[in-house]
C-alpha positions in Angstrom: 95.2 104.0 92.2 97.8 103.9 95.4 94.7 105.8 97.5 92.0 103.4 96.3 94.9 100.2 97.1 95.8 101.3 100.3 91.9 102.4 101.0 90.8 98.6 100.2 93.8 96.9 102.0 92.5 99.4 104.9 89.6 97.4 104.9 91.0 94.0 104.3 92.6 94.5 107.5 89.8 96.2 109.5 87.6 92.7 108.4 90.5 90.6 109.7 90.9 92.4 113.6 87.2 91.4 113.4 88.2 87.9 112.4 91.2 88.2 115.5 88.7 89.2 117.9 86.5 86.5 117.1 88.5 83.6 117.3 90.4 85.0 120.5 87.2 84.1 122.5 87.9 80.4 121.0 89.6 77.9 123.3 93.2 76.5 121.8 92.1 73.1 121.2 89.4 74.5 118.7 91.7 76.6 116.7 94.2 73.9 116.6 90.9 70.9 116.2 91.6 69.2 112.6 88.5 69.2 109.8 89.4 67.3 107.2 89.5 68.1 103.8 88.8 71.6 105.0 91.3 74.6 104.2 95.0 73.6 105.4 92.9 71.1 108.6 93.2 73.3 111.1 92.1 76.8 112.1 95.1 78.4 113.0 97.4 76.3 109.9 94.5 77.6 107.6 95.1 81.6 109.2 99.2 81.4 108.7 98.5 79.7 105.3 96.9 82.9 104.5 100.6 84.7 105.8 102.4 82.5 103.7 100.7 83.9 100.4 101.0 87.1 101.0 105.1 86.4 102.3 105.5 84.5 99.1 104.3 86.6 96.2 104.6 90.0 97.3 107.6 89.2 99.3 109.5 86.2 97.3 108.1 86.4 93.9 107.8 90.3 93.7 111.0 91.3 94.9 112.9 88.0 93.3 113.6 86.8 96.7 113.4 83.2 96.3 115.7 81.9 97.8 115.3 84.1 101.2 111.5 82.4 101.3 110.6 80.4 104.5 106.5 79.1 104.9 106.1 79.1 109.0 107.0 75.9 110.4 104.6 73.1 111.6 106.4 73.5 115.0 105.3 77.3 114.9 102.0 76.4 113.8 101.2 74.0 116.3 102.7 76.2 119.2 100.6 79.2 118.1 98.1 81.3 119.5 96.3 84.3 118.2 98.1 86.2 119.5 101.2 84.8 117.1 98.7 84.7 114.1 98.5 88.7 114.9 102.4 89.2 115.1 102.6 87.2 111.3 100.1 88.8 109.9 101.5 92.2 111.7 104.6 91.5 109.6 102.6 90.8 106.4 100.9 94.5 106.7 104.5 95.8 106.4 104.9 93.9 103.7 102.1 94.9 101.4 102.9 98.5 102.2 106.4 97.9 101.1 105.0 96.2 97.9 102.6 99.5 97.6 104.8 101.8 97.4 107.7 99.4 95.9 105.3 99.4 92.7 102.7 102.5 93.2 103.0 103.6 89.4 103.6 100.1 87.9 100.6 98.3 88.9 100.1 97.1 85.0 104.2 96.9 84.6 104.6 92.9 84.5 107.5 91.5 86.6 109.5 89.3 84.9 110.9 86.1 86.5 114.4 84.5 85.1 113.7 80.7 84.3 114.6 79.8 88.2 111.0 80.1 88.3 109.9 77.7 86.3 106.2 76.0 86.8 104.8 79.9 88.3 103.8 82.6 86.1 106.2 84.4 84.1 105.0 88.0 83.9 102.5 89.2 86.1 101.5 92.6 87.4 101.9 93.9 91.1 98.3 94.6 90.5 97.3 90.8 89.7 99.6 89.8 92.8 98.3 91.9 95.2 94.7 91.3 93.9 95.8 87.2 94.5 96.7 87.9 97.8 93.5 89.8 99.0 90.8 87.0 97.6 93.1 84.3 98.2 92.7 85.9 102.3 88.9 86.5 101.8 88.6 82.9 100.4 90.3 81.0 103.3 88.1 83.4 105.9 85.3 81.8 104.0 86.4 78.3 105.1 87.8 79.2 108.5 84.2 80.9 109.2 82.8 77.2 108.0 85.5 75.2 110.1 83.9 77.2 113.2 80.6 76.4 112.8 82.0 72.8 111.9 83.3 73.1 115.4 80.2 73.9 117.2 81.0 77.6 117.8 79.3 79.4 115.5 81.0 83.1 114.0 78.7 85.9 114.4 77.0 87.0 111.4 79.3 87.4 108.4 78.6 91.1 108.3 80.1 92.0 112.0 82.7 89.4 110.7 83.4 92.1 107.5 82.6 95.1 110.0 82.5 97.7 106.9 78.8 97.7 107.7 78.2 98.1 111.5 
């Protein structure tokens, strides 16, 4: 199973690289242009929110390090460019690799949390957490693609952004 999950994540990384290549073609003001009622407000902020999700669920929650979690700050987001986003995703990739390695034989074993995690799932499995973070990324990828269209910068065909069928 670990080989299958690793292959799936490698495909996700490939898709992400195509998105980065497209976003690098856009001027910074487009990446920071607010699109009300969409995503997290801007393309950059939406993309960095995805990084925070990986860090929260696979880092803080799965490794029970709630007190060590820190979302990317508004100040960092406001200064961010695609290079910065790439660097944060490189860190998320390392976290995913650590997560896959740690839970390699325990994909359906619940990760039990203590009472301090009130309001969060009590015992999700590692497979559920990995699936959630990956589908969450694609949900926001769709929002980012829609945001670029609304801002007058249509992306290449979605299959090109996916990059898996070319």
